[in-house]
PLY file of the C-alpha trace (Angstrom):
ply
format ascii 1.0
element vertex 383
property float x
property float y
property float z
element edge 382
property int vertex1
property int vertex2
end_header
-0.12 -0.11 -0.27
1.49 3.66 -0.76
2.18 5.93 1.69
0.46 9.15 2.90
3.05 12.34 0.68
3.84 14.71 2.40
3.36 18.16 1.47
7.04 18.95 1.30
7.83 15.84 -1.04
4.86 16.83 -3.52
6.52 20.68 -3.24
9.60 19.07 -4.06
9.07 16.41 -6.44
5.46 17.22 -8.09
5.99 17.25 -12.05
2.76 19.29 -13.33
4.36 18.25 -16.85
4.26 14.46 -16.47
1.22 14.49 -14.66
-0.71 16.58 -17.66
0.10 13.42 -19.93
-2.78 12.07 -18.41
-4.63 14.81 -20.47
-3.49 14.01 -23.94
-6.85 13.33 -25.21
-7.64 11.74 -28.66
-6.35 8.91 -28.92
-9.13 6.70 -28.10
-7.86 5.10 -24.99
-9.47 4.34 -21.50
-8.27 7.48 -20.42
-10.10 9.45 -23.10
-13.32 7.48 -21.74
-12.65 8.91 -18.66
-11.93 12.37 -19.21
-15.03 12.18 -21.44
-17.14 11.09 -18.60
-16.52 13.88 -16.27
-16.53 16.45 -18.60
-19.48 15.36 -20.19
-20.86 15.24 -15.75
-19.42 19.25 -15.37
-21.39 20.26 -18.72
-24.61 18.57 -17.78
-24.35 20.23 -13.87
-23.31 23.57 -15.35
-25.72 24.26 -18.40
-28.39 23.03 -16.74
-28.73 26.15 -14.35
-29.23 24.49 -11.65
-25.34 25.32 -10.23
-24.26 28.61 -10.75
-23.56 32.22 -9.05
-21.06 34.83 -8.89
-18.00 33.01 -7.37
-16.71 29.55 -7.43
-13.35 27.93 -5.53
-11.27 25.07 -6.96
-9.59 23.46 -4.19
-6.39 21.74 -5.57
-6.45 22.73 -9.29
-3.61 21.33 -10.08
-1.85 22.31 -13.24
-5.40 21.67 -14.91
-8.07 23.97 -16.89
-10.59 21.01 -17.91
-12.49 21.90 -14.39
-13.27 25.14 -15.48
-14.76 25.15 -19.32
-18.01 24.11 -18.46
-18.32 26.55 -15.24
-16.34 29.56 -16.82
-20.39 29.89 -18.15
-22.28 30.01 -15.17
-19.86 31.90 -12.55
-18.84 35.49 -12.74
-15.56 34.56 -11.50
-13.28 31.79 -10.79
-10.50 31.21 -8.08
-7.88 28.44 -8.45
-6.08 27.37 -6.31
-3.24 24.93 -5.27
-0.46 24.35 -3.13
2.48 23.40 -5.37
4.29 26.43 -6.79
5.06 24.35 -10.40
1.55 23.60 -10.83
0.44 27.38 -10.21
2.88 28.77 -12.30
1.70 25.91 -15.19
-1.65 27.43 -14.85
-0.40 30.95 -15.31
1.38 30.01 -18.30
-1.57 29.01 -19.97
-3.67 31.98 -18.64
-1.32 34.39 -20.18
-0.74 31.81 -23.09
3.30 31.66 -22.89
5.07 29.82 -25.18
5.81 26.08 -23.74
1.68 25.82 -22.50
0.05 22.52 -22.26
-2.10 22.44 -25.30
-5.35 21.86 -23.91
-7.04 22.54 -27.90
-8.06 18.84 -27.96
-10.39 18.52 -24.69
-11.70 22.39 -25.11
-12.85 21.75 -28.81
-14.54 18.44 -27.07
-16.11 20.50 -24.25
-17.39 22.93 -26.92
-18.81 20.16 -28.97
-20.86 19.32 -25.99
-21.98 22.48 -25.81
-23.16 22.62 -29.64
-20.32 25.40 -30.37
-16.81 23.84 -31.82
-15.05 27.10 -32.99
-15.30 27.74 -29.14
-11.94 26.24 -28.72
-10.47 29.70 -29.31
-11.41 30.36 -25.49
-8.02 28.16 -24.90
-6.45 30.84 -26.72
-5.74 29.32 -29.67
-5.36 32.12 -32.89
-7.84 31.87 -35.22
-6.29 32.94 -38.59
-7.56 35.53 -41.26
-9.73 32.73 -42.96
-11.61 32.25 -40.25
-12.79 36.05 -39.70
-13.82 35.40 -43.42
-15.53 32.41 -43.06
-17.75 33.23 -39.35
-17.31 36.99 -37.87
-20.82 38.42 -38.27
-20.82 42.34 -38.26
-24.45 42.64 -37.01
-23.74 39.66 -34.43
-20.82 41.99 -32.80
-22.65 45.31 -32.88
-25.71 43.80 -31.38
-23.51 42.30 -28.84
-21.05 45.54 -27.74
-22.62 48.58 -29.23
-25.96 48.83 -28.60
-26.28 50.70 -25.38
-29.25 48.49 -24.26
-30.16 48.37 -20.71
-29.19 44.45 -20.14
-25.87 45.23 -21.06
-24.17 47.09 -18.24
-20.83 45.84 -18.40
-20.59 46.52 -22.29
-22.16 49.71 -22.08
-19.52 50.79 -19.82
-16.75 50.37 -21.87
-18.39 51.85 -24.77
-18.97 54.97 -23.06
-15.72 55.28 -21.63
-14.00 54.70 -25.02
-16.62 57.33 -26.53
-15.37 59.82 -23.19
-11.74 59.33 -24.24
-12.19 59.72 -27.88
-13.97 63.03 -26.75
-10.97 64.12 -24.73
-8.58 63.03 -27.45
-10.03 64.96 -30.54
-12.40 67.83 -29.03
-10.84 68.25 -25.54
-7.23 67.56 -26.15
-6.78 68.90 -29.47
-5.57 66.23 -31.47
-6.34 67.25 -35.10
-5.09 67.40 -38.74
-5.91 67.03 -42.13
-6.09 62.98 -42.03
-6.89 60.15 -40.16
-6.45 56.36 -40.39
-8.44 54.11 -38.40
-6.93 51.02 -38.34
-9.01 47.69 -38.15
-12.86 50.28 -37.98
-15.03 46.66 -38.05
-18.90 47.48 -38.79
-18.66 50.43 -36.61
-18.80 54.04 -36.89
-18.68 55.46 -33.02
-14.58 55.77 -33.31
-15.78 58.78 -35.40
-17.61 60.70 -33.54
-15.74 62.82 -31.99
-12.55 62.76 -34.54
-15.34 63.97 -37.84
-14.68 67.46 -35.51
-10.99 67.45 -36.10
-10.13 66.16 -39.14
-10.93 66.99 -42.50
-10.92 63.71 -44.07
-11.23 60.12 -42.37
-10.22 56.74 -44.28
-11.86 53.78 -42.50
-10.21 50.30 -42.73
-10.86 46.56 -42.25
-9.55 43.09 -43.33
-13.13 41.73 -43.60
-15.01 42.07 -46.56
-18.29 41.95 -44.69
-17.24 44.58 -41.97
-16.76 47.15 -44.68
-19.62 46.23 -46.55
-22.07 46.76 -43.11
-20.21 50.02 -42.49
-20.85 50.96 -46.42
-24.05 50.40 -45.67
-24.53 52.82 -42.91
-22.54 55.67 -44.78
-25.27 55.08 -47.84
-28.47 55.26 -45.21
-29.33 51.50 -46.89
-32.17 49.68 -45.39
-31.03 47.28 -42.63
-28.02 49.51 -41.45
-27.72 49.30 -37.86
-29.26 52.03 -36.08
-26.13 53.76 -33.94
-28.60 57.00 -33.58
-28.57 56.10 -29.34
-24.51 56.13 -29.28
-24.44 59.19 -31.49
-26.52 61.55 -29.00
-24.30 59.97 -26.68
-21.22 61.68 -28.20
-23.54 64.98 -29.25
-23.86 65.09 -25.13
-20.62 65.02 -24.60
-20.09 68.05 -27.05
-22.96 69.59 -25.32
-25.81 68.96 -27.37
-27.67 65.73 -27.84
-30.26 66.66 -30.17
-27.69 67.44 -33.05
-27.00 63.56 -33.40
-28.36 63.56 -37.13
-25.94 66.67 -37.92
-23.30 64.60 -36.70
-24.31 61.43 -38.34
-23.82 63.61 -41.53
-20.89 65.22 -40.67
-19.43 61.74 -40.10
-20.58 60.37 -43.92
-19.23 63.91 -45.61
-15.78 62.95 -43.59
-15.07 59.63 -44.18
-13.67 59.72 -47.60
-12.55 55.98 -48.41
-13.22 52.19 -46.43
-10.22 50.25 -47.62
-8.83 46.70 -46.70
-5.84 46.34 -44.00
-4.02 43.88 -42.57
-1.31 45.27 -39.96
1.09 41.88 -40.31
2.30 43.66 -43.38
4.89 45.90 -43.59
2.20 48.33 -45.45
-0.90 47.49 -43.74
-2.61 49.52 -46.88
-1.05 47.77 -49.40
-1.10 47.47 -52.26
-1.72 51.48 -51.79
0.97 53.83 -50.94
-0.54 56.85 -48.70
0.94 60.20 -47.00
1.47 59.66 -43.92
-1.35 60.42 -41.50
-1.74 62.87 -38.87
-3.17 60.37 -36.98
-3.52 56.68 -36.62
-6.89 55.46 -34.78
-7.15 51.26 -33.71
-10.08 49.87 -31.31
-9.71 46.57 -30.24
-7.57 45.56 -33.53
-4.32 44.36 -32.84
-5.32 42.03 -29.84
-7.15 39.90 -32.10
-5.17 40.11 -35.08
-2.00 38.94 -34.02
-1.32 35.60 -32.42
2.10 36.55 -30.53
3.61 38.95 -28.65
6.12 39.45 -31.42
3.48 39.77 -34.13
1.68 42.47 -32.05
5.26 44.53 -31.66
5.65 43.84 -35.26
2.02 45.48 -36.10
2.30 48.48 -33.85
5.80 49.44 -36.16
3.71 48.55 -39.21
1.07 50.87 -38.54
3.62 53.52 -37.44
4.48 53.79 -40.96
1.49 55.36 -41.65
1.71 58.23 -39.27
3.86 61.06 -39.89
6.31 62.34 -37.46
4.88 64.45 -34.69
1.75 62.72 -35.71
-0.18 60.84 -32.73
-1.80 57.49 -32.27
-5.08 56.27 -30.32
-5.43 52.83 -28.99
-8.21 50.83 -27.20
-6.69 47.21 -26.20
-8.50 44.87 -24.42
-6.27 43.45 -21.71
-5.65 39.97 -20.07
-8.61 38.27 -22.08
-7.89 35.51 -24.59
-11.40 35.39 -26.35
-14.05 37.22 -27.41
-17.58 36.11 -28.46
-19.66 37.15 -31.94
-22.67 35.64 -31.78
-22.23 31.80 -31.16
-18.53 31.81 -32.64
-15.86 32.40 -30.19
-12.77 34.45 -31.31
-9.15 35.15 -29.89
-7.44 37.74 -28.45
-3.71 38.20 -27.50
-3.38 38.27 -23.66
-2.04 41.82 -22.90
-0.87 43.56 -19.68
-0.69 47.20 -19.63
3.03 47.54 -19.10
3.57 45.32 -22.69
1.13 47.53 -24.61
3.15 50.33 -23.46
6.93 49.11 -24.14
5.63 47.85 -27.85
4.33 51.33 -28.21
7.39 52.87 -27.30
9.27 50.22 -28.93
7.31 51.45 -32.62
8.39 55.12 -32.31
6.38 56.92 -29.92
6.36 58.77 -26.84
2.82 58.35 -24.39
1.40 61.50 -23.71
-1.90 60.11 -21.89
-3.28 56.80 -20.94
-6.74 55.68 -19.12
-7.50 52.12 -17.19
-10.66 51.02 -17.23
-11.22 48.23 -14.84
-14.80 47.24 -15.83
-14.73 43.87 -18.18
-16.90 42.55 -20.29
-19.83 40.10 -19.32
-18.08 36.64 -19.04
-20.45 35.35 -21.64
-18.56 37.40 -24.25
-14.96 37.68 -23.48
-12.63 37.08 -20.24
-10.61 40.13 -20.61
-9.84 42.28 -17.27
-9.55 45.90 -17.97
-9.88 48.28 -20.76
-6.58 50.34 -21.85
-6.76 53.84 -23.68
-3.61 54.68 -24.80
-2.88 58.69 -26.98
0.99 58.75 -28.01
3.10 60.86 -30.21
5.09 59.54 -33.21
9.12 60.82 -32.04
10.61 63.69 -34.85
0 1
1 2
2 3
3 4
4 5
5 6
6 7
7 8
8 9
9 10
10 11
11 12
12 13
13 14
14 15
15 16
16 17
17 18
18 19
19 20
20 21
21 22
22 23
23 24
24 25
25 26
26 27
27 28
28 29
29 30
30 31
31 32
32 33
33 34
34 35
35 36
36 37
37 38
38 39
39 40
40 41
41 42
42 43
43 44
44 45
45 46
46 47
47 48
48 49
49 50
50 51
51 52
52 53
53 54
54 55
55 56
56 57
57 58
58 59
59 60
60 61
61 62
62 63
63 64
64 65
65 66
66 67
67 68
68 69
69 70
70 71
71 72
72 73
73 74
74 75
75 76
76 77
77 78
78 79
79 80
80 81
81 82
82 83
83 84
84 85
85 86
86 87
87 88
88 89
89 90
90 91
91 92
92 93
93 94
94 95
95 96
96 97
97 98
98 99
99 100
100 101
101 102
102 103
103 104
104 105
105 106
106 107
107 108
108 109
109 110
110 111
111 112
112 113
113 114
114 115
115 116
116 117
117 118
118 119
119 120
120 121
121 122
122 123
123 124
124 125
125 126
126 127
127 128
128 129
129 130
130 131
131 132
132 133
133 134
134 135
135 136
136 137
137 138
138 139
139 140
140 141
141 142
142 143
143 144
144 145
145 146
146 147
147 148
148 149
149 150
150 151
151 152
152 153
153 154
154 155
155 156
156 157
157 158
158 159
159 160
160 161
161 162
162 163
163 164
164 165
165 166
166 167
167 168
168 169
169 170
170 171
171 172
172 173
173 174
174 175
175 176
176 177
177 178
178 179
179 180
180 181
181 182
182 183
183 184
184 185
185 186
186 187
187 188
188 189
189 190
190 191
191 192
192 193
193 194
194 195
195 196
196 197
197 198
198 199
199 200
200 201
201 202
202 203
203 204
204 205
205 206
206 207
207 208
208 209
209 210
210 211
211 212
212 213
213 214
214 215
215 216
216 217
217 218
218 219
219 220
220 221
221 222
222 223
223 224
224 225
225 226
226 227
227 228
228 229
229 230
230 231
231 232
232 233
233 234
234 235
235 236
236 237
237 238
238 239
239 240
240 241
241 242
242 243
243 244
244 245
245 246
246 247
247 248
248 249
249 250
250 251
251 252
252 253
253 254
254 255
255 256
256 257
257 258
258 259
259 260
260 261
261 262
262 263
263 264
264 265
265 266
266 267
267 268
268 269
269 270
270 271
271 272
272 273
273 274
274 275
275 276
276 277
277 278
278 279
279 280
280 281
281 282
282 283
283 284
284 285
285 286
286 287
287 288
288 289
289 290
290 291
291 292
292 293
293 294
294 295
295 296
296 297
297 298
298 299
299 300
300 301
301 302
302 303
303 304
304 305
305 306
306 307
307 308
308 309
309 310
310 311
311 312
312 313
313 314
314 315
315 316
316 317
317 318
318 319
319 320
320 321
321 322
322 323
323 324
324 325
325 326
326 327
327 328
328 329
329 330
330 331
331 332
332 333
333 334
334 335
335 336
336 337
337 338
338 339
339 340
340 341
341 342
342 343
343 344
344 345
345 346
346 347
347 348
348 349
349 350
350 351
351 352
352 353
353 354
354 355
355 356
356 357
357 358
358 359
359 360
360 361
361 362
362 363
363 364
364 365
365 366
366 367
367 368
368 369
369 370
370 371
371 372
372 373
373 374
374 375
375 376
376 377
377 378
378 379
379 380
380 381
381 382
């Protein structure tokens, strides 16, 4: 009979990587059957709605995350706990999407299949490529989830109004202005232009996917079925002191957006094959963290968009921090795990000096993203 293993022996000798070999899933072994058994019961327990709440505490998490895959749908926060240092470090490595973290993809895919959403494997932090965005990104679902200003989306409303206030601060109060502003990764949205249109002669909107550019063009052309941005426009006008001028504001945005172009931030010239003169300001909201699969790619992308800014010009970024997925409809998309200091260092490394920044600790609702905070930054390109 095996003897009891003392805590100091666990601390000294327990090897998390060897233990994780039990979770190499997909070979059709007896181990797979055992994993399927308890993952199925986790899913039934939490999906039933009988077990839910604000906080779940997991005692003795070990180096694993499989136990959280269904629970994260039913609790606002999860606290993992573990006495062995190396086990906690192994979980942190996965949470921060660091090289060498255990590949939980097969298990996450299995749980997502149980929940009816195979694409949800990006909740595990796996990069969703360009073709997936082309095929699965639904502009209307994205707008309705994050930009409706509806009464039942408190976290999303708070983050949207945080962005609007800081755009107002930059372009109306802060005096950032000029001839041309380029927005990198506009998506299907127009809220980012509501203050900028007062400070720039022309705005160039850009996005990688055809469907996002088409959705934006639909609003610009006032086509039937275009999203109704009036509640967001009224809020921006209220910041400027006259809520009733929202119709005039919409028309000014339409007049100021001169082009809607394709962009790819992973290219040295994100607007290739076009060569545009450097702009007075480049704007990018919630784009780079979903377009870049790792930190080197992120730093490279910032240098790429830096080439679009003239010396002395400005960069305004809004970034989701400490998350690795976000939902659009039933599909889950990758988000690069970033911390504030990482963003600051990357911006400086791309040739900018930070003028001001602000951190909002509010996170999106857990059913749409697992980020922890939103960060806005204004920087000036060195001469």
